[in-house]
C-alpha positions in Angstrom: -52.3 67.9 -15.9 -55.4 70.0 -17.0 -55.8 72.8 -14.9 -59.3 73.5 -13.4 -60.6 76.9 -14.4 -61.0 79.8 -11.9 -65.1 80.0 -10.9 -66.4 83.4 -9.4 -70.0 84.0 -7.9 -71.1 87.2 -7.4 -72.9 87.9 -3.6 -76.3 89.0 -3.5 -76.6 89.4 0.2 -74.9 88.9 3.3 -77.7 88.7 6.6 -75.9 86.7 9.3 -72.5 87.1 7.5 -71.9 90.8 7.3 -68.0 90.8 8.5 -67.3 87.8 6.2 -69.2 88.7 2.8 -70.1 92.1 1.5 -73.3 92.3 -1.4 -72.4 92.9 -4.7 -68.8 91.7 -4.8 -67.4 89.1 -6.8 -65.9 85.9 -4.3 -63.6 83.3 -5.6 -66.0 79.7 -5.8 -63.8 76.7 -4.4 -65.1 73.1 -5.6 -67.0 71.4 -2.3 -69.0 68.6 -3.3 -69.9 67.6 0.0 -71.3 71.4 0.6 -73.6 71.3 -2.5 -75.3 68.1 -1.2 -76.5 70.6 1.6 -77.1 73.8 -0.7 -73.6 75.4 0.7 -70.8 77.0 -1.6 -67.4 77.5 -0.4 -65.7 81.0 -1.2 -62.8 82.8 -0.1 -64.2 85.4 2.3 -63.2 88.7 3.3 -61.0 87.1 6.0 -58.9 85.8 2.9 -59.9 82.2 4.1 -62.3 79.8 2.7 -65.7 78.9 4.4 -69.3 77.6 3.8 -72.2 79.9 3.2 -75.4 79.6 1.8 -75.4 79.1 -2.0 -79.1 81.6 -2.2 -76.7 84.5 -1.2 -74.4 84.0 -4.5 -75.0 84.0 -8.3 -72.4 82.4 -10.7 -71.1 84.6 -12.9 -68.9 84.5 -16.2 -66.2 87.0 -16.3 -64.1 87.6 -19.6 -60.9 86.1 -20.1 -58.4 88.7 -19.7 -59.8 89.4 -16.5 -59.6 85.9 -15.6 -56.1 85.7 -16.8 -55.2 88.2 -14.4 -57.4 87.2 -11.5 -54.9 84.1 -12.1 -51.7 85.2 -12.2 -52.3 87.4 -9.0 -53.6 84.5 -6.9 
């Protein structure tokens, strides 16, 4: 079974979600095709749970391989 790479996004703003998101923090992105159709993304927020947020609040980022491996080992 092929594993799916863990994807990450950088939070650019948190208006209306101040308790859930921190600007300039990296969040784990979870695949959700239904959300994408509505211009939303599913991320694991400050509560440790995954929720939907506006996609415009985030920018996808590519992390170096050693950091990706360390994060995968930690989660």
